[in-house]
N, C-alpha and C positions, 0 to 999 in steps of 0.2 A: 348084409347088417355085423355088423363087429358086437362083440360079446365081452364081456370085464368079467376077470375071474372073480370070484368072493372075496371077500372079505378089501377090495384093493376099491382107497376110495378112489372115483371118477378124477378123469381130468382137467373139469372144471366144473365143478360144483353151485349152481343160484346160492345162492347170500355170500359165499365164501372170498372174497375178494382174493385174487392170485399179489402175491408180491412180490417187491425186484430184490430183496437182501431177508436174510431171516434178522430178525428184536438176538442182538448179542447180551446176555445176560450171565452176570461175574457177582457169583457166591464170593462173600468175603468168611470164611470159618471160623467165627471166635471158640479159645479153647468149648471145651464143657458144649458144644451151642448141640439142638434140640433137634436130634434126630428123623422126628421122624413132622414137626414143621420142615426141614427141608429139603427131606422126598418125596413129602407135598406135593411142594411146592416146584420140585425136578419136577414131577411123576407128569403131572399139569401139564409142562413146557412139552416132553415128548409123549404126553397123548395126545397134545395138541397137532403137533407133526406127526404121527399117523393117521389122523382124521384129518386132515386136510391134503389139497395136490402138490403142495409143495412144502419142503421147512419150513417152522416163522420163525420157531426159535433157533437157536446156539445159549450154550451155555459153558462156562468154566467154573473150575472154583478153586479160590486165591485160600491160603492161607495168612494170619496178619503177620508171624516172623520161621515156619517154620512149610516145608512141604508133605507135611501130614501133620494133623490133626485130630483130636482124640473129642469121640461125640459125649454128650449126656449119659450115652447107653458103656459106654464102655469101650467101644470100633472108632479103631481108627482109623481114618481118610486120607487117601493120598490126593494132594490140591495137585491141581493143571498146574500153580507158580503160586509164588509168594509176592508182598506186596512189594518189599525191596526190588523184583524183578518185573512188575507188572505194570506198564507203563497207560497211567490214567488218561483215556483220548479216545473225543467223541468216534475219530475213526476206527476206536478196537470193542467199544463197549457203549449199548445201551441207554443201558441201567444196571443199581449198583444192587445188594441186595445183603444187608451185615445179617449174617446169623448169629443167631444167641442163643439160651436156654436161661433153666432156671439156676446152675452151678455156673454159669460165663461169669467173666470178672468186667465186673461196672466202671473201673478204670478204661480212660480208653489208650490205647499207645498213641507217639506225637505221628506215627507213621502212620495210622490210619485215623487220625485228626488231618494231616495233612491230606489224606486220599479221598477223603469225604470233601471236604472242603476244596479241592483240583476238579473235581467231579461235578460240584454244583456250578465250578462260576464256568463251565461246559455247559452248562444244560441238558448233564446226565443225570435219568430217571436215578433216583433213588430213595429206598425202603431198606426195612428191617421184620425184623421175624422174631419171637418172642421179645428178650430184650435189648436186642439189634437197635432197635428205636434208641437208645439213648443214649445208641453211638452215637444216632445224627445228633442230638439236642445235643448233644456236650459239646458237637464242632457248627454250632450255634443256626441248624439249618433248619429249625422249629419251633424255628420266634415267629411268633402270630399266625398261625399257621395250625389246626384241629389234626390228632392223630389216636390211635389206639394201642395203651398198655395191656401188659398185662395184668390185672388182677395185683400181682406181686413186686408190680414197680410204679403203686400208681404217684406214691413219695412223689418219685423224679418228677 
């Protein structure tokens, strides 16, 4: 009888479907993004990979204009790429998540608007953390849709 190391997920668990390719998630980090919201989202993806037989998620970080972005805690996070070098393509990414924070800028750069609209046209899933949803609204992607925003941003 074969035995399995403790803590190692089985190669085929009941109720956990095997997938061909992991879901690719790109986190677009806005200046002063919420570190706690971002790390909670990434930790969820990483943990899901740990408890499934095969990885189900991949993630990258994208800066709007810079290869490093300052979080709300004053911690600088290096990004994998920037919007200038990242090609929004359904073959490269399955989901974009715009990460904002309490002090993140509310005005959206033309490059970010273009990226969000390009993603929407290609059927890429789009989400926002903290006030990242405001960028989606400014890109016209929330028209006629319900969304949840932080109470500080309800005026938008």
